[in-house]
C-alpha positions, 0 to 999 in steps of 0.5 A: 244174060246178054253179057253171058252171050259175049262170055260164051263167044269170047272165052268159051266159059260155059262151052268148056264146062257144059258142052252146050250150044246156041239154039238157032231159029231153025231148031226152035219149034212150037214145043219149046219151053214157056217164055215166062221171063225175058231179061234185057240190058243195054245190049237190047237197047232201051225197051218200051212198054209196047214191046213188053205188052206184045211179049206179054199178050202174045207169048205169056211173058210174066216177068222182066229182069233188067241189068242194073249194074256191074262191078262198082262203077258200071250202071246200065243206062237202060235200067230206069226206062226198062223198069218204068216200061215193065211197070207200065206193061203190067208185068213183074220187074226184077233186076240183076248185077253182073259180079266181078269180085271173087271175095266176100268183101268185094261182093258186099261192096258190089251189092251196096252199089247194085242196091243203090242203083236199083233204088235210084232206078225205081226197082220196087222193094220186094223185087229180085236183085240177082247176082250174075256169076259167069266170068271164067275165073269165078266159075273155075273156083267152083264151090269156093264162090258160094260164100261170095254169092251168099255175101252179095245176096245177104247184103241186097236183102238188107235193102229190101230186095230178094236175091238168088244166083244166076249162072250156068247149069254145069257150073251151078256149084258156085251157087249157095248150097241148098238154095234154089238158083236161076240156071242157064243152058242152051240146048239145040232143041229145047222142049217143054217136056224136058223140065230141065232144072225144074228144082230151081227157080228158073231155067234160061233155055235160050239166048236167041229168042226173037219178037216181032215187036223188037229188034235183036235177040233176047234171053228167055227163061221158064219159071218153075215157081213164083220167086220172080213173080212175087213180092211186088204188086202189079195190080194182077187179080188172083184168079177164082176158078170155079168148077164146070157145072153138069149139063142139064137138058132144057129147052132152047132159050130165046137168044139161043133160038135166034142164033140157031135161026141165023144159021149159028152165025154171030157178030160182036162189034160193040165194046165191053168193059174189062171186069177182071184180068189175070194170067191163067192157063199160060196166057193173060185173060180178061172177063166181062161179067155180062159176057161170062154170065155173072161174077162166078165166071170160070177163067178156063171156060169164060176167060178171053185172051187179051190177044183177041182184044183191041183196047178202046180206052188206051190202045193196044200198046199199053197194058190193059187194066180193069175198067178199060173198054175193049172189043174183039179184034177183026177175025174174032168179032164174027163167026160160027157158034160151035156149041150151045148149053141151054141150062146156062144160056151159054154159047161156045165158040172155038177161038182157034188155038185158044180153044172153046170159050163160053159166052152168055147168049143174051149178052153176045146177042147184044154185042 
């Protein structure tokens, strides 16, 4: 959490417990863990839907956690706007409360306040309202904080929210025993392969992430299960991935012959409809049934990353929805066909880092 960063600087709380440091931009590399969830608060200022759309389209962000409250009197003024912006961007929205208490009675009072503020702010029922435990006087209590955390979590569940504990990896004893948590530890050189705290719901691996769409630095987490992406409906469609079909040697179709006669070149400037949309293979993708060759399209073979598309219907700074009209961005709307499949009348195009995407030759020819 952003307050957590202050706690590190001012008290050295987690440094003393964990011996960890900040990941600087000089050490963050392409092999860093996924940016599945970004948490925000008044330290980041009021966030907007275009900022979240950028994070979603370019980093694969699936969820946002916004600070709701602290103690029994502090309400984060950015929470209502952040919740509305996340909903508009089409990502899951969750909340968290920074706990001050060290007693069960105090935790219940804070949970009542947090849940009331969350409902007033528009946090959907079924979302996560986590308890943030990071004050040094709480961490020093170790497992004696578990009943306090449990009391908070049980109380907010009575309001219809789900809950878990956020704290540092080396102070995880404050989290209720036997329960999955959301743990933070900032390494100097985090890597995808390390799988740190993979037995938990989430691992917050950096407090130093930057985005071209936004000012400042953000806390980011990799999610290990669907705890933060379940319980609320954000109109995402569950992908229906179909197995690839064996290649059968058949004569060139008419459309494939035209592409070959044109030196394997293509142009695709026309707009087309988004028929399906989902988060698959680490990115948000869209499918158009015509371009994909039918309704039994495969997300792996036929899904088009949203980062390749311009939204004609609502612009690029609002979430793309099923039914929107889109077109290929400049740079993706022309090029060379890399492979052909006569059996399916398919043309395969290597779209840079997104790999090979297959299109129906007839439909691409008409675009």
